[in-house]
N, C-alpha and C positions, 0 to 999 in steps of 0.2 A: 311717455305713454301715448300711443296713437289714438286719434279720435275715431269713434265708431261711426259707421254709415248711418245707424239709427239716430245718433245725436245730430248729425248734419241734416238728416231728413226731418227731424223734429223741429229744429230751428227754422229751416226753410218753410216748413208747413205753417209755423206760427207767424211768419212774415206775410203770408198771403199767397194766393194762387193766381195772381194776375200776370205772372211771367216776368216781373220786373227784378226778381231776385234769383240768384243762382249761386252754386258752389262748384269749385273744382278741387279735386284732390291734389295735394302737394306734399310729398315726403311724409305720408302718413297722417297729415293734417289737412285742413281745407282752407282755401281763400273764399271769402264771401263777397259777392258782387251785387251792386244795385245799379240797374241800368247799364250793365257792362263795365262798371268801374269798381275797382277793389276798395271796399270800405272797411274791411277787417279780416279777421281770421277766426277759425274755429280750431283751437289747440287744446289738447288734453280734455276734450269734451266740454270746453268752455268757449263762450263767444267773447271775442276781444275786438273792439272797434277803435278806429283811428281817433286820436285826440286832435281836434281842430276846432275852429270857432263855431262851426255848424253843429258840432256834437257837445258843446259846452253845457247843455242841459243835463248831461249825464254826470257832470262833475260832482254834484252832491249825492248822486244815487249809486255811484260805482267806485270801486277801488281802482287803483292803477296797478297794472301788472305787465310783465314782459311776455311776449309770445313765445320766446325761447331765450336761453341765457345769452346776454349781451345785446338783445334787441332793444329798441326804444320802447317806451311805455305806451300802453293802450288802455282803454277803459275796459275793465273786466265786468261784463254785464251779468248780473245775477239772474237766475232762472225765473224768478217772479216777474221781472221786467220783460223777459222773452215771452212768457206765456200770458202775462196779464196786461201788459201795456200796449194799447193799440196806437200809441204815439211813436213807438219805436220804428216801425216801417217808414213813417213820414220823415222822421229824423234821419234815417239812413238815406232816403231819397234826396233830402236836402244836402247831405254830405256829398252824394254823387254829383249833384248839380255843380258843386264848387270844385270838384276834382277835374283835372284835364283828361281828355280821352287818352287811353293807352296807345303807346306808339305801335305802329304796325311793323311787325318783324318781316324782314326780307327773307325770302326762301333762299336757302343755300343752293348754289349750282354745283352739281357734281361734275367733276371733270378732271 
């Protein structure tokens, strides 16, 4: 089941309007970025965040789930944490700080 644009917009809106968060559509789902770094995905209208030491605070609050069959596990963030937890954006920004910058892809030269 593909994620709706409304769900992606809702999650993005709950994270704040300071421009530090963004989403990009990918195969009917969305990647979610904090400061330009991928911190998780929105799949099947649910927020999934990477499991890493910076996101360990979610361990007691979230189930673990796969983004798609065969993927590694992610934290499945419940809606009440998205809408009601003002700590979530800060946690996601901490995650982004620990992640490396994405590699710049070289443009293909046609020839």
